[in-house]
C-alpha positions as CSV (number, residue, x, y, z in Angstrom):
1,X,-148.0,-0.7,-18.1
2,X,-151.6,-0.8,-19.2
3,X,-152.3,0.3,-22.8
4,X,-152.9,4.1,-22.6
5,X,-154.6,4.3,-26.0
6,X,-158.4,4.1,-26.0
7,X,-160.3,1.4,-27.8
8,X,-162.1,4.0,-30.0
9,X,-158.9,5.4,-31.2
10,X,-157.2,2.1,-31.8
11,X,-160.2,0.7,-33.7
12,X,-160.6,3.8,-35.9
13,X,-156.9,4.2,-36.5
14,X,-156.4,0.6,-37.5
15,X,-159.4,0.5,-39.8
16,X,-158.7,3.9,-41.4
17,X,-155.0,3.3,-41.8
18,X,-155.5,-0.1,-43.6
19,X,-158.1,1.3,-45.9
20,X,-156.8,4.8,-46.6
21,X,-154.8,4.3,-49.8
22,X,-157.4,1.8,-51.2
23,X,-160.2,4.3,-50.5
24,X,-158.3,7.1,-52.1
25,X,-157.7,5.1,-55.2
26,X,-161.2,3.8,-55.6
27,X,-162.7,7.2,-54.7
28,X,-160.8,8.7,-57.5
29,X,-160.9,6.0,-60.1
30,X,-164.1,3.9,-59.7
31,X,-167.8,4.1,-60.0
32,X,-169.8,6.3,-62.3
33,X,-170.0,6.5,-66.1
34,X,-167.1,6.8,-68.5
35,X,-167.2,10.6,-68.5
36,X,-167.0,10.7,-64.7
37,X,-164.2,8.2,-64.6
38,X,-162.3,10.2,-67.2
39,X,-162.7,13.3,-65.0
40,X,-161.3,11.4,-62.0
41,X,-158.4,10.1,-64.0
42,X,-157.7,13.7,-65.0
43,X,-157.9,14.8,-61.4
44,X,-155.5,12.0,-60.3
45,X,-153.2,12.9,-63.1
46,X,-153.3,16.6,-62.0
47,X,-152.4,15.6,-58.5
48,X,-149.6,13.4,-59.6
49,X,-148.3,16.1,-62.0
50,X,-148.3,18.7,-59.3
51,X,-146.4,16.3,-57.0
52,X,-143.8,15.5,-59.7
53,X,-143.4,19.2,-60.4
54,X,-142.9,20.0,-56.7
55,X,-140.4,17.2,-56.3
56,X,-138.6,18.3,-59.4
57,X,-138.5,21.9,-58.1
58,X,-137.2,20.6,-54.8
59,X,-134.3,18.8,-56.4
60,X,-133.5,21.9,-58.5
61,X,-133.9,24.4,-55.7
62,X,-131.9,22.3,-53.3
63,X,-128.9,22.7,-55.5
64,X,-129.2,26.5,-55.2
65,X,-130.0,26.5,-51.4
66,X,-133.7,27.3,-51.5
67,X,-136.9,25.3,-51.2
68,X,-140.3,25.6,-52.9
69,X,-142.5,25.3,-49.8
70,X,-142.9,26.8,-46.4
71,X,-144.6,25.2,-43.3
72,X,-148.1,26.3,-42.5
73,X,-148.5,29.3,-40.3
74,X,-148.1,28.3,-36.6
75,X,-146.1,25.2,-37.5
76,X,-143.1,25.4,-35.2
77,X,-141.5,22.0,-36.0
78,X,-139.0,23.6,-38.4
79,X,-138.5,27.0,-36.8
80,X,-134.9,26.5,-35.6
81,X,-132.1,27.9,-37.6
82,X,-130.5,24.5,-38.0
83,X,-133.1,23.5,-40.5
84,X,-132.1,26.4,-42.8
85,X,-128.3,26.2,-42.4
86,X,-128.0,22.6,-43.5
87,X,-128.9,21.8,-47.2
88,X,-129.4,18.2,-46.2
89,X,-131.9,19.0,-43.5
90,X,-133.6,21.7,-45.6
91,X,-134.1,19.0,-48.3
92,X,-135.6,16.6,-45.7
93,X,-138.0,19.3,-44.6
94,X,-139.0,20.2,-48.1
95,X,-139.4,16.5,-49.1
96,X,-141.7,15.9,-46.1
97,X,-143.8,19.0,-46.8
98,X,-144.2,18.0,-50.5
99,X,-145.2,14.5,-49.7
100,X,-147.7,15.7,-47.0
101,X,-149.3,18.0,-49.5
102,X,-149.6,15.1,-52.0
103,X,-151.4,12.9,-49.5
104,X,-153.8,15.7,-48.5
105,X,-154.5,16.6,-52.2
106,X,-155.4,12.9,-52.8
107,X,-157.9,13.1,-49.9
108,X,-159.5,16.3,-51.2
109,X,-159.8,15.0,-54.7
110,X,-161.2,11.6,-53.8
111,X,-165.0,11.0,-54.3
112,X,-165.9,10.4,-50.6
113,X,-168.8,11.3,-48.4
114,X,-168.1,14.2,-45.9
115,X,-167.6,12.0,-42.9
116,X,-165.2,9.6,-44.6
117,X,-163.2,12.5,-46.0
118,X,-163.0,14.1,-42.5
119,X,-161.9,10.8,-40.9
120,X,-159.2,10.4,-43.6
121,X,-158.0,13.9,-43.0
122,X,-157.7,13.3,-39.3
123,X,-155.9,9.9,-39.5
124,X,-153.7,11.1,-42.3
125,X,-152.7,14.0,-40.1
126,X,-151.8,11.6,-37.3
127,X,-149.6,9.5,-39.6
128,X,-148.0,12.5,-41.3
129,X,-147.3,14.2,-38.0
130,X,-145.6,11.1,-36.7
131,X,-143.5,10.8,-39.9
132,X,-142.1,14.3,-39.6
133,X,-138.3,14.3,-39.7
134,X,-138.3,16.6,-36.7
135,X,-139.4,13.7,-34.6
136,X,-136.3,11.5,-35.1
137,X,-132.8,11.7,-33.6
138,X,-131.1,11.0,-36.9
139,X,-133.0,13.7,-38.9
140,X,-133.5,16.6,-36.5
141,X,-130.4,18.9,-36.7
142,X,-131.2,20.6,-33.4
143,X,-131.3,17.3,-31.6
144,X,-128.0,16.3,-33.2
145,X,-126.3,19.5,-32.2
146,X,-127.5,19.2,-28.6
147,X,-126.2,15.7,-28.4
148,X,-122.8,16.8,-29.6
149,X,-122.7,19.8,-27.3
150,X,-123.5,17.7,-24.2
151,X,-121.3,14.8,-25.2
152,X,-124.3,12.5,-25.4
153,X,-125.7,13.4,-22.0
154,X,-128.9,14.7,-23.6
155,X,-129.5,11.3,-25.2
156,X,-129.0,9.5,-21.9
157,X,-131.3,12.0,-20.1
158,X,-133.9,11.5,-22.8
159,X,-133.9,7.8,-22.3
160,X,-134.4,8.3,-18.5
161,X,-137.2,10.7,-19.2
162,X,-138.8,8.1,-21.6
163,X,-138.6,5.4,-19.0
164,X,-140.1,7.7,-16.4
165,X,-143.0,8.5,-18.7
166,X,-143.6,4.9,-19.5
167,X,-144.0,4.3,-15.8
168,X,-146.6,7.0,-15.7
169,X,-148.4,5.9,-18.8
170,X,-148.4,9.4,-20.3
171,X,-146.1,12.0,-21.8
172,X,-145.0,14.7,-19.4
173,X,-146.1,18.1,-20.7
174,X,-145.2,20.3,-17.8
175,X,-143.0,20.4,-14.7
176,X,-145.2,18.5,-12.3
177,X,-142.9,19.3,-9.3
178,X,-143.7,23.0,-9.7
179,X,-147.4,22.7,-8.8
180,X,-149.5,21.2,-6.0
181,X,-153.2,21.4,-5.6
182,X,-153.9,23.3,-2.4
183,X,-150.4,24.8,-2.2
184,X,-150.2,27.0,-5.3
185,X,-153.2,25.8,-7.3
186,X,-156.9,26.0,-6.1
187,X,-156.0,28.2,-3.1
188,X,-159.1,30.5,-3.0
189,X,-160.3,30.4,0.6
190,X,-163.3,28.2,1.1
191,X,-164.6,25.0,2.7
192,X,-166.2,21.7,1.7
193,X,-169.8,22.0,3.0
194,X,-171.3,18.8,1.5
195,X,-170.1,15.5,0.1
196,X,-171.5,12.3,-1.2
197,X,-170.3,9.3,-3.3
198,X,-170.0,11.5,-6.4
199,X,-168.9,15.0,-5.4
200,X,-167.7,17.5,-2.8
201,X,-169.4,20.9,-2.8
202,X,-167.1,23.8,-2.0
203,X,-168.4,27.2,-0.7
204,X,-166.0,30.1,-0.9
205,X,-165.3,32.9,1.6
206,X,-166.9,36.2,0.5
207,X,-164.5,39.0,-0.3
208,X,-167.2,41.8,-0.3
209,X,-169.3,43.2,2.5
210,X,-172.5,42.5,0.6
211,X,-173.4,39.8,-1.9
212,X,-176.3,39.0,-4.2
213,X,-179.0,37.0,-2.4
214,X,-178.9,34.3,-5.1
215,X,-175.7,32.1,-5.0
216,X,-173.7,31.1,-8.1
217,X,-173.2,27.4,-8.6
218,X,-170.3,26.3,-10.9
219,X,-170.5,22.9,-12.7
220,X,-167.1,22.0,-14.2
221,X,-166.7,19.2,-16.6
222,X,-166.6,15.8,-15.0
223,X,-163.8,14.7,-17.3
224,X,-161.4,17.1,-15.6
225,X,-160.6,18.5,-12.2
226,X,-162.5,21.6,-11.0
227,X,-159.5,23.8,-10.4
228,X,-159.3,25.0,-14.0
229,X,-161.7,27.6,-12.5
230,X,-159.2,28.3,-9.7
231,X,-155.6,27.9,-11.0
232,X,-153.7,30.7,-9.4
233,X,-155.0,34.0,-7.9
234,X,-154.1,36.0,-11.1
235,X,-156.2,33.8,-13.4
236,X,-158.8,32.4,-11.0
237,X,-162.4,32.6,-12.4
238,X,-163.6,31.6,-8.9
239,X,-161.8,34.4,-7.2
240,X,-163.0,36.9,-9.8
241,X,-166.7,35.8,-9.3
242,X,-166.3,36.1,-5.5
243,X,-164.8,39.6,-5.9
244,X,-167.8,40.6,-7.9
245,X,-170.1,40.0,-4.9
246,X,-171.3,36.5,-5.5
247,X,-171.7,33.7,-3.0
248,X,-169.9,31.0,-5.0
249,X,-170.2,27.2,-4.8
250,X,-168.4,24.8,-7.0
251,X,-168.8,21.1,-7.6
252,X,-165.6,19.0,-7.2
253,X,-166.4,15.8,-9.0
254,X,-164.9,12.6,-7.6
255,X,-162.1,10.9,-9.5
256,X,-164.1,7.7,-9.6
257,X,-162.5,4.3,-8.9
258,X,-163.9,0.8,-9.5
259,X,-166.1,1.2,-6.4
260,X,-168.0,4.0,-8.1
261,X,-168.1,2.2,-11.5
262,X,-171.8,1.7,-11.2
263,X,-172.7,5.4,-11.4
264,X,-175.0,6.5,-14.2
265,X,-175.8,9.6,-16.1
266,X,-178.9,10.1,-14.0
267,X,-176.8,9.9,-10.9
268,X,-174.7,12.8,-12.1
269,X,-177.8,14.8,-12.6
270,X,-179.7,13.9,-9.3
271,X,-176.8,13.3,-6.9
272,X,-174.6,15.7,-8.6
273,X,-176.0,18.9,-10.1
274,X,-179.5,19.0,-8.6
275,X,-178.1,18.0,-5.2
276,X,-175.6,20.8,-5.4
277,X,-178.3,23.3,-6.2
278,X,-180.4,22.1,-3.3
279,X,-177.6,22.4,-0.8
280,X,-176.6,25.9,-2.1
281,X,-180.2,27.1,-1.7
282,X,-180.5,25.6,1.8
283,X,-177.2,27.1,3.0
284,X,-178.0,30.6,1.7
285,X,-181.7,30.6,2.2
286,X,-182.3,31.5,-1.5
287,X,-185.1,30.0,-3.5
288,X,-183.1,30.0,-6.7
289,X,-179.5,29.9,-7.9
290,X,-177.5,31.1,-10.9
291,X,-175.9,28.1,-12.5
292,X,-172.9,27.9,-14.8
293,X,-171.6,24.9,-16.7
294,X,-168.4,24.4,-18.6
295,X,-168.0,22.0,-21.5
296,X,-169.5,18.6,-20.5
297,X,-170.5,20.3,-17.3
298,X,-172.7,22.5,-19.4
299,X,-174.2,19.6,-21.2
300,X,-175.1,18.0,-17.9
301,X,-176.4,21.3,-16.5
302,X,-178.7,21.7,-19.6
303,X,-180.1,18.2,-19.0
304,X,-180.6,18.8,-15.3
305,X,-182.3,22.1,-16.0
306,X,-184.6,20.3,-18.5
307,X,-185.4,17.6,-15.9
308,X,-186.2,20.3,-13.3
309,X,-188.4,22.1,-15.8
310,X,-190.3,18.9,-16.5
311,X,-190.9,18.5,-12.8
312,X,-191.9,22.1,-12.3
313,X,-189.0,22.7,-10.0
314,X,-188.3,26.4,-10.3
315,X,-184.8,26.6,-8.7
316,X,-182.7,28.2,-11.4
317,X,-182.7,31.9,-12.0
318,X,-180.3,32.0,-14.9
319,X,-178.0,29.6,-16.8
320,X,-174.5,30.2,-18.2
321,X,-173.1,27.7,-20.8
322,X,-169.3,28.0,-21.5
323,X,-168.1,26.2,-24.6
324,X,-170.9,23.7,-24.3
325,X,-172.6,21.4,-26.8
326,X,-176.3,20.5,-26.6
327,X,-176.7,19.8,-30.3
328,X,-174.0,17.5,-31.5
329,X,-174.7,17.6,-35.2
330,X,-171.3,19.2,-35.9
331,X,-169.3,18.0,-32.9
332,X,-165.7,18.5,-34.3
333,X,-163.0,15.9,-34.7
334,X,-163.8,13.9,-31.6
335,X,-167.0,12.7,-33.3
336,X,-164.8,11.1,-36.0
337,X,-163.6,8.6,-33.5
338,X,-167.0,7.5,-32.4
339,X,-169.1,5.0,-34.3
340,X,-171.6,2.3,-33.5
341,X,-169.0,-0.4,-33.4
342,X,-166.8,1.4,-30.8
343,X,-169.7,2.5,-28.6
344,X,-171.2,-1.0,-28.7
345,X,-167.8,-2.4,-27.6
346,X,-167.7,0.0,-24.7
347,X,-171.2,-0.9,-23.7
348,X,-170.4,-4.5,-23.6
349,X,-167.2,-4.1,-21.5
350,X,-168.1,-1.2,-19.1
351,X,-171.7,-0.3,-19.8
352,X,-173.0,-2.4,-16.9
353,X,-170.2,-1.3,-14.5
354,X,-166.5,-0.4,-14.6
355,X,-164.5,2.7,-15.4
356,X,-163.1,4.5,-18.4
357,X,-159.5,5.5,-17.4
358,X,-158.8,9.2,-17.5
359,X,-155.5,8.7,-19.4
360,X,-157.5,7.3,-22.4
361,X,-159.6,10.4,-22.7
362,X,-156.5,12.6,-22.2
363,X,-154.7,10.8,-25.1
364,X,-157.7,11.4,-27.4
365,X,-157.8,15.1,-26.7
366,X,-154.0,15.4,-27.2
367,X,-154.3,13.8,-30.7
368,X,-156.5,16.7,-31.7
369,X,-153.5,19.0,-31.4
370,X,-150.6,16.5,-31.7
371,X,-148.1,19.1,-32.9
372,X,-148.8,21.1,-29.7
373,X,-149.5,18.4,-27.1
374,X,-147.6,15.3,-28.2
375,X,-144.7,15.7,-30.6
376,X,-143.0,18.8,-29.1
377,X,-142.7,16.9,-25.8
378,X,-141.5,13.7,-27.5
379,X,-138.7,15.7,-29.1
380,X,-138.0,17.9,-26.1
381,X,-138.2,15.2,-23.4
382,X,-136.8,12.2,-25.1
383,X,-134.6,13.4,-28.0
384,X,-133.2,16.6,-26.4
385,X,-133.2,15.4,-22.8
386,X,-134.9,18.5,-21.5
387,X,-137.5,19.0,-18.8
388,X,-140.8,20.6,-19.8
389,X,-141.6,24.1,-18.4
390,X,-144.0,24.9,-15.6
391,X,-147.5,25.9,-16.9
392,X,-150.5,25.7,-14.6
393,X,-153.0,25.0,-17.4
394,X,-150.9,22.1,-18.7
395,X,-150.5,20.7,-15.2
396,X,-154.3,20.7,-14.9
397,X,-154.6,19.2,-18.4
398,X,-152.5,16.3,-17.4
399,X,-154.4,15.7,-14.1
400,X,-157.0,13.4,-15.7
401,X,-160.0,11.8,-14.2
402,X,-161.7,8.5,-14.6
403,X,-165.4,8.1,-15.6
404,X,-168.0,5.5,-14.6
405,X,-168.7,3.1,-17.5
406,X,-172.5,3.4,-17.4
407,X,-172.4,7.2,-17.3
408,X,-169.8,7.4,-20.2
409,X,-171.6,4.9,-22.4
410,X,-175.0,6.8,-22.0
411,X,-173.2,10.0,-22.8
412,X,-171.4,9.1,-26.0
413,X,-174.4,7.2,-27.4
414,X,-176.9,10.0,-26.8
415,X,-174.6,12.8,-27.8
416,X,-171.9,12.2,-30.3
417,X,-173.3,9.0,-31.8
418,X,-177.1,9.6,-32.0
419,X,-177.4,13.3,-31.1
420,X,-180.6,12.7,-29.1
421,X,-180.5,15.6,-26.7
422,X,-181.7,18.2,-29.3
423,X,-184.9,16.2,-30.0
424,X,-187.7,16.9,-27.6
425,X,-188.7,13.8,-25.7
426,X,-186.1,11.6,-27.4
427,X,-184.3,10.8,-24.1
428,X,-185.7,9.8,-20.7
429,X,-183.5,11.2,-17.9
430,X,-184.3,10.8,-14.2
431,X,-187.6,9.3,-15.1
432,X,-188.9,12.2,-17.3
433,X,-188.8,13.0,-21.0
434,X,-186.3,15.8,-21.6
435,X,-187.1,18.8,-23.7
436,X,-184.5,21.6,-23.8
437,X,-187.0,24.1,-25.1
438,X,-188.7,23.8,-21.7
439,X,-185.8,25.9,-20.3
440,X,-187.3,29.4,-20.0
441,X,-184.7,31.2,-17.8
442,X,-182.3,33.9,-19.0
443,X,-179.3,32.2,-20.6
444,X,-175.7,33.3,-21.4
445,X,-173.9,31.3,-24.0
446,X,-170.2,31.7,-24.5
447,X,-168.2,30.1,-27.4
448,X,-164.5,30.4,-28.3
449,X,-163.7,31.2,-31.9
450,X,-160.7,28.8,-32.2
451,X,-162.2,26.0,-30.1
452,X,-161.1,22.6,-31.5
453,X,-163.2,20.6,-29.1
454,X,-166.5,22.5,-29.2
455,X,-166.7,24.4,-32.5
456,X,-168.2,27.8,-31.9
457,X,-170.8,27.3,-34.5
458,X,-172.0,24.2,-32.6
459,X,-172.0,26.1,-29.3
460,X,-174.2,28.7,-31.1
461,X,-176.8,26.0,-31.8
462,X,-177.8,26.2,-28.1
463,X,-179.5,29.5,-28.8
464,X,-181.9,27.6,-31.1
465,X,-182.7,25.0,-28.4
466,X,-183.5,26.8,-25.2
467,X,-186.2,29.4,-24.6
468,X,-186.0,32.6,-22.6
469,X,-183.8,35.7,-23.0
470,X,-180.6,34.7,-24.7
471,X,-177.2,36.4,-24.8
472,X,-174.6,34.8,-27.1
473,X,-170.9,35.9,-26.8
474,X,-168.0,34.8,-28.9
475,X,-164.6,34.9,-27.3
476,X,-161.2,34.8,-28.9
477,X,-158.7,31.9,-28.6
478,X,-159.5,28.2,-27.9
479,X,-161.4,25.9,-25.6
480,X,-159.5,26.7,-22.4
481,X,-157.6,29.9,-23.0
482,X,-160.8,31.5,-24.4
483,X,-162.6,30.8,-21.1
484,X,-159.8,31.4,-18.7
485,X,-159.1,35.0,-19.8
486,X,-158.7,37.1,-16.7
487,X,-160.3,40.5,-16.8
488,X,-157.3,42.2,-15.1
489,X,-155.0,41.2,-17.9
490,X,-157.2,42.9,-20.5
491,X,-156.1,40.5,-23.2
492,X,-157.7,39.3,-26.4
493,X,-161.2,40.4,-27.4
494,X,-164.8,39.1,-27.8
495,X,-167.9,39.7,-30.0
496,X,-171.4,40.6,-28.8
497,X,-174.8,41.7,-30.0
498,X,-174.9,39.9,-33.4
499,X,-178.2,39.3,-35.2
500,X,-179.9,36.3,-33.6
501,X,-181.1,33.6,-35.9
502,X,-180.2,30.1,-37.2
503,X,-177.0,31.1,-39.0
504,X,-174.0,31.6,-36.7
505,X,-172.0,33.2,-39.6
506,X,-174.7,35.9,-39.9
507,X,-174.4,36.5,-36.2
508,X,-170.7,37.1,-36.5
509,X,-171.1,39.3,-39.6
510,X,-173.3,41.7,-37.6
511,X,-171.6,41.4,-34.2
512,X,-169.6,44.1,-32.4
513,X,-166.0,43.4,-31.4
514,X,-165.0,44.5,-27.9
515,X,-161.4,44.4,-26.6
516,X,-160.5,42.6,-23.4
517,X,-162.1,39.7,-21.5
518,X,-165.6,38.4,-21.7
519,X,-165.6,38.1,-17.9
520,X,-166.6,41.8,-17.7
521,X,-169.6,41.4,-19.9
522,X,-170.7,38.2,-18.1
523,X,-170.3,39.8,-14.7
524,X,-172.5,42.7,-15.7
525,X,-175.1,40.3,-17.1
526,X,-175.1,38.1,-14.0
527,X,-175.5,41.1,-11.7
528,X,-179.0,41.6,-12.9
529,X,-179.9,38.1,-11.8
530,X,-178.1,38.0,-8.5
531,X,-181.1,39.4,-6.5
532,X,-181.1,42.0,-3.8
533,X,-177.9,42.8,-1.9
534,X,-177.6,41.2,1.5
535,X,-174.8,41.3,4.1
536,X,-172.2,38.6,3.3
537,X,-172.1,35.8,5.8
538,X,-168.6,35.1,7.2
539,X,-169.6,31.7,8.4
540,X,-169.5,29.0,5.6
541,X,-172.0,26.2,5.5
542,X,-174.9,26.0,8.0
543,X,-176.1,24.0,10.9
544,X,-177.5,21.3,8.5
545,X,-174.3,21.5,6.4
546,X,-171.3,22.2,8.6
547,X,-167.8,22.7,7.2
548,X,-166.2,19.4,6.5
549,X,-162.7,20.4,5.6
550,X,-160.9,23.4,3.9
551,X,-161.0,23.8,0.2
552,X,-159.9,22.4,-2.2
553,X,-161.0,19.2,-0.3
554,X,-159.9,15.6,-0.6
555,X,-161.6,14.5,-3.8
556,X,-159.6,16.8,-6.1
557,X,-156.2,15.5,-4.9
558,X,-156.9,11.9,-5.9
559,X,-154.9,11.1,-9.1
560,X,-156.1,8.8,-11.8
561,X,-154.2,5.5,-11.8
């Protein structure tokens, strides 16, 4: 099996792990004058004293059946009753929590720059999460009880599950037999009306008698499959948009293989986004489209819109950015894994051609939420011998896609590493200098308040980069659940109409909270940009762009190796 862990992660993890304790010690105890060093010695002594007091309390309290610490809110590793019933396992839990706090306290007290401290927090979390007693057969009481109840069958099944996953090169996080793209996922009626080396363009069958004259073109992230927008009918954003009287097109990015490893960032803009817009206009007869981009799809859409503005191509009526970064100054924990050394290494190996395997990116994203997306499945699949449940979003999450090396290398250097997109004229894309402020169309920006991939404050920065009328909306929940929040379920809430300015915190302080889904707000906003109502065309495609095959098409069914 090929190594499923990406170079960036291995390089950063190795360097950080080896240097962590040395940096902590030197950060606390070296440099500065005598007074400064005395203060640092005092801080270290305070951390050590707290640690000894907590361990002493643990020993004392264990004798009386109670512990001094509780897991953090939302930490489900020790939720089962077995951890509370057994004094031995309660002691293991408490000892782990005390030691984890000790390490984290050392990091917070060390004299480190912000980036180094953040990197150490991240890698310390990876190590501490891995060392949890909940992750091991001999120290997890629930696992031991299940093994005894099943006469050891759970252990044997767990070994088989492990061998199966080793063959796949990834951890199974959902019942993959429960879903199939085209059978119970991505089933909104439509047809592929255009395809090239990079994408298939799908047009959906209208569900209303009349539609807005301007079509809606959806740009999903190229690092995932498009059907996050079309999971099942009850939570399909595509179906909702069609029901609201829009002629909807969506880009289905190709899961590239070695043959497409030459594709560049510019190819994704010209042969991807701009080509999709042109085809949508030609099929519908409209002179403009409403365009929506999600995550990296939004980043690419912003760049494409800037290129079109520089060329005086007036083909976009409005833009919607969903959990998108255009300014990468505060890009979250992913940025901690990217530095000059790792990017240069990628440029040397695949920058001139080749692919970045999708499983590598999938692993990186999983480490951001290891106690949700890694360790529960290690315990459940391999130690308890269980099969994961059936969840459509997790099935989509595991259906990773490859990226062309040249495209990927350009992206990480100009976004996470150098943050060039925000600076007018700093990048040349498709032969023109790109300036995001040249975008003058109405723009809807959605962020998710608990987003761990695109921090909402970073998504807010888009409002300071583009011109034209702006509407910023903050949804509840995370990167995916905050976006895929069906209006019919009336769950969660969102915030609107805060005070625009440079400070996102001020926007939230002055914003109005609204119950339910942001889909309703967006649909009302989009309606004003849809153009006049015209009779919906039952025929998909056109003479120049005839139907190729039914949706969801061939490209989306290709699995990454």
